[in-house]
FIDO-326650 format. One record per atom (N, C-alpha, C, O): residue number from 1; x, y, z; atom name. Coordinates in nm, 3 decimals. Layout:
REM residues N
[NUM [X Y Z] 'CA'] ...
This chain:
REM residues 73
[1 [2.409 -5.186 3.137] 'N'] [1 [2.515 -5.092 3.110] 'CA'] [1 [2.525 -4.992 3.224] 'C'] [1 [2.426 -4.927 3.258] 'O'] [2 [2.641 -4.978 3.282] 'N'] [2 [2.662 -4.888 3.395] 'CA'] [2 [2.699 -4.749 3.345] 'C'] [2 [2.776 -4.735 3.251] 'O'] [3 [2.643 -4.646 3.411] 'N'] [3 [2.674 -4.508 3.375] 'CA'] [3 [2.820 -4.477 3.409] 'C'] [3 [2.873 -4.525 3.510] 'O'] [4 [2.884 -4.398 3.325] 'N'] [4 [3.021 -4.356 3.352] 'CA'] [4 [3.022 -4.256 3.466] 'C'] [4 [3.099 -4.270 3.561] 'O'] [5 [2.935 -4.154 3.457] 'N'] [5 [2.919 -4.057 3.565] 'CA'] [5 [2.772 -4.016 3.571] 'C'] [5 [2.711 -3.987 3.468] 'O'] [6 [2.718 -4.013 3.691] 'N'] [6 [2.585 -3.960 3.716] 'CA'] [6 [2.605 -3.837 3.802] 'C'] [6 [2.680 -3.842 3.900] 'O'] [7 [2.540 -3.728 3.767] 'N'] [7 [2.560 -3.607 3.846] 'CA'] [7 [2.446 -3.509 3.829] 'C'] [7 [2.344 -3.538 3.766] 'O'] [8 [2.467 -3.392 3.885] 'N'] [8 [2.371 -3.283 3.871] 'CA'] [8 [2.449 -3.155 3.844] 'C'] [8 [2.569 -3.146 3.870] 'O'] [9 [2.379 -3.058 3.792] 'N'] [9 [2.443 -2.929 3.766] 'CA'] [9 [2.349 -2.816 3.806] 'C'] [9 [2.227 -2.831 3.807] 'O'] [10 [2.409 -2.704 3.839] 'N'] [10 [2.336 -2.582 3.869] 'CA'] [10 [2.401 -2.472 3.789] 'C'] [10 [2.522 -2.453 3.795] 'O'] [11 [2.320 -2.397 3.714] 'N'] [11 [2.371 -2.288 3.633] 'CA'] [11 [2.326 -2.155 3.690] 'C'] [11 [2.208 -2.135 3.719] 'O'] [12 [2.422 -2.062 3.706] 'N'] [12 [2.393 -1.926 3.748] 'CA'] [12 [2.410 -1.833 3.629] 'C'] [12 [2.401 -1.876 3.514] 'O'] [13 [2.434 -1.706 3.657] 'N'] [13 [2.448 -1.607 3.549] 'CA'] [13 [2.558 -1.643 3.451] 'C'] [13 [2.538 -1.635 3.330] 'O'] [14 [2.673 -1.681 3.500] 'N'] [14 [2.783 -1.716 3.409] 'CA'] [14 [2.867 -1.832 3.462] 'C'] [14 [2.974 -1.861 3.408] 'O'] [15 [2.818 -1.898 3.567] 'N'] [15 [2.891 -2.011 3.622] 'CA'] [15 [2.804 -2.136 3.630] 'C'] [15 [2.683 -2.130 3.651] 'O'] [16 [2.871 -2.249 3.611] 'N'] [16 [2.807 -2.379 3.613] 'CA'] [16 [2.877 -2.463 3.720] 'C'] [16 [2.999 -2.478 3.718] 'O'] [17 [2.799 -2.517 3.814] 'N'] [17 [2.854 -2.606 3.917] 'CA'] [17 [2.809 -2.748 3.886] 'C'] [17 [2.690 -2.775 3.871] 'O'] [18 [2.906 -2.838 3.876] 'N'] [18 [2.881 -2.978 3.843] 'CA'] [18 [2.916 -3.062 3.965] 'C'] [18 [3.024 -3.047 4.022] 'O'] [19 [2.826 -3.150 4.006] 'N'] [19 [2.849 -3.238 4.120] 'CA'] [19 [2.830 -3.382 4.076] 'C'] [19 [2.722 -3.420 4.032] 'O'] [20 [2.936 -3.462 4.088] 'N'] [20 [2.927 -3.605 4.057] 'CA'] [20 [2.858 -3.676 4.172] 'C'] [20 [2.891 -3.654 4.289] 'O'] [21 [2.761 -3.761 4.139] 'N'] [21 [2.686 -3.835 4.240] 'CA'] [21 [2.718 -3.984 4.241] 'C'] [21 [2.699 -4.051 4.342] 'O'] [22 [2.767 -4.036 4.130] 'N'] [22 [2.799 -4.177 4.122] 'CA'] [22 [2.844 -4.216 3.983] 'C'] [22 [2.852 -4.132 3.894] 'O'] [23 [2.872 -4.345 3.965] 'N'] [23 [2.920 -4.395 3.837] 'CA'] [23 [3.065 -4.438 3.847] 'C'] [23 [3.137 -4.395 3.937] 'O'] [24 [3.108 -4.523 3.753] 'N'] [24 [3.242 -4.581 3.762] 'CA'] [24 [3.355 -4.479 3.747] 'C'] [24 [3.466 -4.507 3.793] 'O'] [25 [3.333 -4.364 3.684] 'N'] [25 [3.439 -4.265 3.669] 'CA'] [25 [3.412 -4.137 3.749] 'C'] [25 [3.478 -4.035 3.727] 'O'] [26 [3.315 -4.141 3.840] 'N'] [26 [3.279 -4.022 3.916] 'CA'] [26 [3.389 -3.982 4.014] 'C'] [26 [3.458 -4.067 4.071] 'O'] [27 [3.402 -3.852 4.031] 'N'] [27 [3.492 -3.800 4.135] 'CA'] [27 [3.413 -3.801 4.266] 'C'] [27 [3.293 -3.773 4.268] 'O'] [28 [3.482 -3.832 4.375] 'N'] [28 [3.412 -3.851 4.502] 'CA'] [28 [3.471 -3.762 4.610] 'C'] [28 [3.579 -3.705 4.595] 'O'] [29 [3.397 -3.752 4.719] 'N'] [29 [3.442 -3.677 4.835] 'CA'] [29 [3.460 -3.529 4.804] 'C'] [29 [3.373 -3.467 4.741] 'O'] [30 [3.573 -3.473 4.847] 'N'] [30 [3.596 -3.331 4.826] 'CA'] [30 [3.630 -3.297 4.681] 'C'] [30 [3.649 -3.180 4.648] 'O'] [31 [3.636 -3.397 4.595] 'N'] [31 [3.660 -3.373 4.452] 'CA'] [31 [3.532 -3.386 4.369] 'C'] [31 [3.538 -3.376 4.246] 'O'] [32 [3.418 -3.407 4.433] 'N'] [32 [3.293 -3.433 4.361] 'CA'] [32 [3.238 -3.308 4.291] 'C'] [32 [3.164 -3.321 4.194] 'O'] [33 [3.272 -3.189 4.338] 'N'] [33 [3.213 -3.067 4.284] 'CA'] [33 [3.315 -2.980 4.214] 'C'] [33 [3.426 -2.959 4.264] 'O'] [34 [3.278 -2.930 4.097] 'N'] [34 [3.363 -2.840 4.020] 'CA'] [34 [3.283 -2.724 3.966] 'C'] [34 [3.163 -2.738 3.940] 'O'] [35 [3.349 -2.609 3.950] 'N'] [35 [3.282 -2.489 3.901] 'CA'] [35 [3.351 -2.440 3.774] 'C'] [35 [3.474 -2.435 3.767] 'O'] [36 [3.270 -2.405 3.676] 'N'] [36 [3.318 -2.360 3.546] 'CA'] [36 [3.246 -2.232 3.505] 'C'] [36 [3.128 -2.215 3.533] 'O'] [37 [3.318 -2.142 3.439] 'N'] [37 [3.256 -2.026 3.378] 'CA'] [37 [3.206 -2.073 3.241] 'C'] [37 [3.275 -2.148 3.172] 'O'] [38 [3.089 -2.028 3.203] 'N'] [38 [3.040 -2.066 3.071] 'CA'] [38 [3.003 -1.942 2.990] 'C'] [38 [2.963 -1.839 3.044] 'O'] [39 [3.017 -1.955 2.860] 'N'] [39 [2.978 -1.852 2.765] 'CA'] [39 [2.896 -1.918 2.655] 'C'] [39 [2.937 -2.018 2.596] 'O'] [40 [2.779 -1.861 2.629] 'N'] [40 [2.693 -1.909 2.522] 'CA'] [40 [2.700 -1.809 2.408] 'C'] [40 [2.688 -1.689 2.429] 'O'] [41 [2.719 -1.858 2.288] 'N'] [41 [2.722 -1.773 2.171] 'CA'] [41 [2.675 -1.851 2.050] 'C'] [41 [2.736 -1.951 2.012] 'O'] [42 [2.566 -1.804 1.989] 'N'] [42 [2.512 -1.877 1.875] 'CA'] [42 [2.474 -2.017 1.918] 'C'] [42 [2.391 -2.034 2.008] 'O'] [43 [2.533 -2.116 1.856] 'N'] [43 [2.503 -2.255 1.891] 'CA'] [43 [2.621 -2.322 1.962] 'C'] [43 [2.637 -2.443 1.956] 'O'] [44 [2.703 -2.239 2.030] 'N'] [44 [2.821 -2.292 2.099] 'CA'] [44 [2.817 -2.262 2.248] 'C'] [44 [2.767 -2.158 2.291] 'O'] [45 [2.872 -2.355 2.325] 'N'] [45 [2.888 -2.341 2.470] 'CA'] [45 [3.035 -2.361 2.501] 'C'] [45 [3.091 -2.467 2.472] 'O'] [46 [3.099 -2.260 2.561] 'N'] [46 [3.240 -2.268 2.600] 'CA'] [46 [3.251 -2.278 2.751] 'C'] [46 [3.185 -2.203 2.823] 'O'] [47 [3.335 -2.370 2.800] 'N'] [47 [3.357 -2.388 2.943] 'CA'] [47 [3.502 -2.357 2.978] 'C'] [47 [3.595 -2.396 2.908] 'O'] [48 [3.521 -2.285 3.089] 'N'] [48 [3.654 -2.254 3.142] 'CA'] [48 [3.653 -2.282 3.291] 'C'] [48 [3.565 -2.233 3.363] 'O'] [49 [3.748 -2.359 3.339] 'N'] [49 [3.754 -2.397 3.480] 'CA'] [49 [3.775 -2.275 3.570] 'C'] [49 [3.862 -2.192 3.545] 'O'] [50 [3.693 -2.266 3.674] 'N'] [50 [3.710 -2.169 3.781] 'CA'] [50 [3.779 -2.241 3.897] 'C'] [50 [3.881 -2.195 3.948] 'O'] [51 [3.721 -2.355 3.938] 'N'] [51 [3.778 -2.436 4.046] 'CA'] [51 [3.725 -2.578 4.032] 'C'] [51 [3.604 -2.601 4.039] 'O'] [52 [3.815 -2.672 4.013] 'N'] [52 [3.774 -2.811 4.003] 'CA'] [52 [3.888 -2.901 4.050] 'C'] [52 [3.987 -2.916 3.978] 'O'] [53 [3.876 -2.961 4.167] 'N'] [53 [3.981 -3.048 4.218] 'CA'] [53 [3.985 -3.186 4.150] 'C'] [53 [4.076 -3.265 4.175] 'O'] [54 [3.887 -3.214 4.064] 'N'] [54 [3.884 -3.343 3.994] 'CA'] [54 [3.960 -3.331 3.862] 'C'] [54 [3.911 -3.270 3.767] 'O'] [55 [4.077 -3.389 3.857] 'N'] [55 [4.161 -3.379 3.738] 'CA'] [55 [4.098 -3.446 3.617] 'C'] [55 [4.112 -3.397 3.505] 'O'] [56 [4.029 -3.559 3.639] 'N'] [56 [3.965 -3.629 3.526] 'CA'] [56 [3.862 -3.540 3.459] 'C'] [56 [3.861 -3.527 3.336] 'O'] [57 [3.777 -3.478 3.537] 'N'] [57 [3.670 -3.394 3.483] 'CA'] [57 [3.726 -3.267 3.420] 'C'] [57 [3.686 -3.229 3.311] 'O'] [58 [3.820 -3.201 3.489] 'N'] [58 [3.873 -3.077 3.435] 'CA'] [58 [3.954 -3.099 3.307] 'C'] [58 [3.959 -3.011 3.221] 'O'] [59 [4.018 -3.216 3.294] 'N'] [59 [4.091 -3.246 3.172] 'CA'] [59 [3.996 -3.255 3.052] 'C'] [59 [4.035 -3.223 2.939] 'O'] [60 [3.874 -3.297 3.076] 'N'] [60 [3.775 -3.308 2.969] 'CA'] [60 [3.705 -3.175 2.944] 'C'] [60 [3.684 -3.138 2.828] 'O'] [61 [3.667 -3.104 3.049] 'N'] [61 [3.580 -2.987 3.034] 'CA'] [61 [3.651 -2.853 3.017] 'C'] [61 [3.601 -2.766 2.946] 'O'] [62 [3.766 -2.834 3.081] 'N'] [62 [3.832 -2.704 3.078] 'CA'] [62 [3.876 -2.667 2.936] 'C'] [62 [3.953 -2.741 2.873] 'O'] [63 [3.827 -2.556 2.886] 'N'] [63 [3.862 -2.510 2.753] 'CA'] [63 [3.784 -2.576 2.641] 'C'] [63 [3.817 -2.558 2.524] 'O'] [64 [3.682 -2.652 2.675] 'N'] [64 [3.605 -2.725 2.574] 'CA'] [64 [3.493 -2.638 2.517] 'C'] [64 [3.429 -2.561 2.589] 'O'] [65 [3.472 -2.651 2.388] 'N'] [65 [3.359 -2.587 2.321] 'CA'] [65 [3.266 -2.696 2.270] 'C'] [65 [3.306 -2.785 2.196] 'O'] [66 [3.141 -2.686 2.311] 'N'] [66 [3.037 -2.778 2.263] 'CA'] [66 [2.956 -2.704 2.157] 'C'] [66 [2.924 -2.586 2.173] 'O'] [67 [2.923 -2.773 2.051] 'N'] [67 [2.843 -2.713 1.945] 'CA'] [67 [2.717 -2.795 1.924] 'C'] [67 [2.721 -2.917 1.915] 'O'] [68 [2.604 -2.725 1.915] 'N'] [68 [2.477 -2.791 1.891] 'CA'] [68 [2.476 -2.853 1.752] 'C'] [68 [2.533 -2.798 1.658] 'O'] [69 [2.410 -2.966 1.742] 'N'] [69 [2.396 -3.029 1.611] 'CA'] [69 [2.252 -3.016 1.565] 'C'] [69 [2.163 -2.992 1.646] 'O'] [70 [2.228 -3.033 1.438] 'N'] [70 [2.094 -3.024 1.384] 'CA'] [70 [2.054 -2.880 1.356] 'C'] [70 [2.135 -2.788 1.367] 'O'] [71 [1.931 -2.863 1.320] 'N'] [71 [1.882 -2.730 1.280] 'CA'] [71 [1.840 -2.645 1.398] 'C'] [71 [1.832 -2.522 1.386] 'O'] [72 [1.813 -2.708 1.515] 'N'] [72 [1.775 -2.632 1.633] 'CA'] [72 [1.637 -2.570 1.626] 'C'] [72 [1.606 -2.484 1.709] 'O'] [73 [1.556 -2.607 1.534] 'N'] [73 [1.426 -2.546 1.529] 'CA'] [73 [1.335 -2.621 1.447] 'C'] [73 [1.219 -2.583 1.432] 'O'] 
């Protein structure tokens, strides 16, 4: 089974940088890196695009809220 996207991320105080490294849906070249502002609250993570030239990735991540599942403890 081939990975859809393989990448790495770096998180700062309130920004997350995502870099695609490979995979069948990875953004390449000057579109490989995108930056998002993140907010953590309770068990939720909200992402807002700061700069991302990859339309595929930004369509999925911009404005998305992720919620933790399970009891968390």
